[in-house]
N, C-alpha and C positions, 0 to 999 in steps of 0.2 A: 434092795431094801430103794428107793430115789433119793431118802436123804440120805442115807448113809449102811453101816452096816449093822446086821442083828444077827443072832445068834440064835432067833426063831421064824420059822414061819408068822404071817401078819394073821390077827384070825379072821379078817374080811378082806378078801380082794377079788378084782372083776379081772383076772387073769395075770398069769405070770411068763417071764422067758430064760430059762435056765441055759448058760451058756461055761463051760465047765463045773467049779465051783464057786459059778455066782448067781445070782437069782435076781432078775429083777420083776417087783411086782407093783400091778395099777392098783392104788387105794383109793378112797374118797379125796385126800388131799387131792390126787393128781390129777384130779377133774378142774380145780383152779387155777394150776398152770398149762400143760396138755403141749407139755415140750417135746421136740425132737426126739431124747429119750423114752420119752413114756410111749412117742406117736410110732417110734419104731418095735416097741412090743411085737411081734406076728400072732394074727391071728386072735387079737382082742375081739369080746364080744361088744365090740362098741365102732360106732362112727363119729366121727367128729364134725357136728353141723356147723357151730361156729366155736374157735378157740381164743374170739374177742367179745368185747361188752357189746351186747346187744341192747337195741334203742330204737324201738322204730318213730318214725311222727305220730301226731294224733291221726296224718288222715289216713296211716297205715289202716284203720279200724271202720271196716265197709259194711254195709248191709243190703236185704230189699226188705221194701216194703212194700204187700200188696195190696191192704185196704188202704182210703184218705182217712178215716179212724182213727187210725195208726201213727202217722204222719208225726204228730209232736208228741214223739216214745221221751218218758223219763225213766232217772235211773238205766241208763244201756251207752254204752259210750260207740258211737261211730260217727266220722265227722267224712264220710264219702258213702254216698247213694248213686245208686243204679237203677233206672227206668223200667228191666223185664221184669214183665209180669204182671201191670199193675193190674187191678180189679179189671174184668171187662176187654182187658187188653185194650184200655183205651191208652198207652204208651205207642202205640202200633201205627203205624200210616195206614193200614187200611181201616184202621178205627178212628181215625183225624181227617181225612179228606174222605170225606163220605161217596159224592160226589166230585167227577172231575171238574177242581178249582174253587169248593166247596170245603169248606175245614172248621172242624169243632176245636178247638182248645182248650175246652172246661177244662175237662178232670187233668190236662199235660199240666195246664196252668197253675192250678191248684197245689198240683204234687211243686213244681220248680217253685211256688211261691213261697210256700212253707218250707222248704230245704233251704232255699235262697236264704231264706230270713234268720234260719237255724246256723249259721255259717257252715253248712257246708260245699264240699265240690258235691258237682252234679255230676254223672257218668247219663247221656240218650245215646239208648239204644235205638240206630234208625235198620227199622224193620218193619218187614212186613209188605206188601206190594199189595196192592187194591184191584182186587177180580177186575175192572175197568180197564187197568193199564198191563195186567200181568201176560209172562209170555206165554203162560202156560195155563189160562181163567180157569179151567174144570179140575185141574191138580187139588189133589189134597192130601197134606201130613200134618205135622204132630197139631194144631191147633183146629185139625176137624173138618167136618163139612160146611161150619158156618165161615168158616175165612178159602175160600176155595182159592186156590193160585197165591195165598200170598205168602209160599215157599220161591217162588218164582223169583226172577229178578223183573225189568217192568219190560216189555217188548218194544216200548220206545224211551231211549236211555234221559232225555228232556224230564223227561215227567222226575225220574228221584233227582235230578239236578235242580228242579223246581224248590221240589220238597227239600232236598237240603239245606236252601238258599230263605227258604221260607222259616224253617226251624229257626236258621242262626241268627236269622233280623230278630224274630218273636225274641227269643233269650239270649240276646246280645247283653255280655254284661252279668250273665246267670246262669248260664251253661257254659261250662270250660271243654268240657270231654265230651267227644261224639266215638259211638265205639260202632265198627261199620258189620250191620248182622248178627247175627248168635249160632253158633255152632255149628258151623257149615258141614262139618266131617260127620256129624254123628248120623248116620247108615246112609252116607252119600260121597259117594268116591271122587269127585270131583271132574269129572269126566261126564257128567248129566246122568249117572246112572244111582238111584234108588233101591234101599232095599227095605220092604218092609214098609206100615203104616208112621211114623215117629220118625223125619226128618226135620230139618231147619229150611236145607238149602237144597236146593235140586237142578241148578246149574255148576256152569264149568269153574274151574281155577280163572280163564279170564273174565269171566264174566263178572268174579268177584273182585277180580281187579282196578276190570272198568269203574264198574260200581266203586270202590276205594280210589282211584282219583279224583272222579266228578266230584265224591263228596269232598273229599279235600281241597277241593277247586274250588268250590259252591263255598263253601264253609267259611274257609280262610278269605278270600275275597270281600265275607261281613265282618270278618275277625280274628284280623293274624294270628293275635296268641291264642286262641283255642288247640287245641290238643287230638288226635284222631289216633283209635285205638284201634289195632287192628281186630277184624274178625276171631273170637275166640275159641283155637281149637281146644276140645274135649277129648276122653278117651285116652288120656296119657297112663301110660305104665312106667314099670320099673327099668325093660328094659327095652329095645328096640320095637317098633308097632307101626302099625298103621298112621299113628298121630303124627309119628316122624316125619313121614313121607309126605303125608297131607300137607303140614306145616310149610316142610321146602318146596314143593310143588304151589302153594299158596302165592311166597312168599315173591320166587319167579316167577310168576304167571307174568304174560306181559300186559298191558292195562290201557289196548288200546288206543295208544299215539307212541309213544318213544320208549317209555321205562317199563319197569315191574313193579309190584304191587309193595315191595321194599322202600320206595324211593316216597309213598306218602303216608306212610307212619308215620306216628314219634311215640306211641307205645306197644311192645307187644302180649295181646290180650290171652289168658289162657284160664280156662275150671279145671280144678286141681278136687277133683271130685275124687274116692277113695272106691278099690276095687272092692268086692266082696268081701265082706265080713268087716269093712273098714280098715280094713288093715292098714294100720298108720308107719308099720313098718314099711313101704314102697314110698311112701309124700318124698322122702326131701329126694331118691334116685329117681323116680317123678320129675323132678326143679334138677337133678343132673341131666337128665334128657333133654329136657328144654335147653338148657343153658348149652347141651351140644347140637341141638336144630338150630338156635339162634346163630352157634359159630358158619356152622355152613352153610346159613342163608344171608352171613355178612350183616347181621342183627343185633350182634354185640352189644354194642354201646346203649341202645333203648333199654328203658327197663320194663323188667315183665311187672303186667296184672292179674293178679286170682280176681277175675270180675266175677266170679260166681264157684261157690265149693258147702261141703254141709256135707253129715254123717249121709248117707244115701242106700246104703247095703247093707245094715235097713238104715230106715231113715229115722230121723227122731223118732215120731208119735209109738216106734217102735221098741224104742229104748227104753231103760230106767233113768231114772236122775243121775244114779253115780255114770253107769255107761255113757251117757249123753256128756257127762262132766269130762270124763278122763277122753274121751275122742278129741271133741274141740280145745281141749288145752294144747298137746300136745300137735292138734292140726295145726293153734297159731304162734307156739312156740316155734316147731322147726320153720313153717311159711315165713316166720321172720328169722330165725338164724340164718338162713340159708336167700335171704337176699331179695324176696318178692318184694313189693314197693309197695303192692296194695294188697287188702282181702277184702272180697262183701259175701259176709254169710247171706245164701240162698234159706230163707226167708221169713223174716222177724215171724208173720202172722200166717202163714202156708197150712191148708188146712193136715198137711201131713211131715213136713221138713220144717214146720215154723217153732220157735221155744218161747210166744205169747203163753203168759200165765201160768209157766212155771219155772216159778222165782227161784227155785234152788240152781237151777242150770243159770237162770239169767244172773244172779248173784255172783256165781261163782268163776262168771266169762268176765264179771267185771274184777275179780280181783286176779286175773290173770293178764288182762287188760292194763291192767294201776305196776303189778308187774315188769310188764316190759317198758311202759311209759317212762317208768322209774330211772333207768338205766343200769339197775340190781344188776342184772344177768352178768356175769364176767363169760362163761363158757356156755356151749350147751352140747350133747352128745343124745345120739337114740341106740336103743340096746337094741339087737337084732328081733328081741322078739314084739318092737314098737315101741314100750317104754323109754320113756323121752328124762333124759334130766341134766336139771340145771344147775349150774355155782355161785352163789353168791360170797358175800362176805360172810355173811350168817352160816356158810353152809351149804352142805348138796340135800337135794330135795329130788326123789324122782317118781313119776307121774305114771 
């Protein structure tokens, strides 16, 4: 045993290693120390997510809100909010610039002013080319026939620069963070080839890189302190996958001048949706893959932000309260323990993925948020079956 010799096996343990007449057991107390002797036990049924205290800042907790009636949420923790999929698409470029040079900021103004007044950090997603500017104006993608051409880059990139300048000027001092596009790799290969009707970007790596450069230049000319979040790659896996390749190629893509995309971003955006069955055992390894890809792309020093995630397969509407609570708690604790800087739940009031009106889920999420903020978690591990265990001075809890 870790603490000395014993004549009997412990009644409860999580693995052991036998060498001659010596047996080393992993017991509850070892979750608190996780020293090298314990971690050297081969074939343990756990993976260490953090051997040190886990205490994310308030800004770690993020949210999406679809309907303006829910902007003033009480009783739910989030200090970061992202604009994607506001009701009616009113946060998208193609809904804001209604005709060349004519802008309707009404809904976005309300969203910005409400959440800025509440002291939140705002992420404005720059997405959705108006049909009259689109390089492929008849193309129909994820947002259907009501937004033709929205998934394409502009035919004239000066129009994109002008829009980015207009946004940064209007929201100077209120919006700190700008994310370029959304899920560019969903059913799209970066070479201009898409599959199926649901895709968000139909252009090439080079066009996306050029848009990132132009956005950064336009926004930072207005607000040098603004931060640019890279286009968030989705569909990560616990093993090498197409997401890895897309991310690395995207970061290395020429920007239309003399650099590459990585030269123009401050933060790496990702989406941490789980795969079939909401298998939380995959999440930590997905984050490991992201870190390996960041290293390969020479952007390891940049923070990783999960700008969108939630139970998806199946979504919240198909989960019992207990199932949803378990999955969400495991995700929050794992994402924090693995060093991701922020995470944004999608979406508070979405009809399929939302948690509005589900008081048991909201209350339990608040318990987990408070626990993480408190700094009481000394270490976190996960079991191979997806359970997550955290140790505090009061003992061990397994979710």
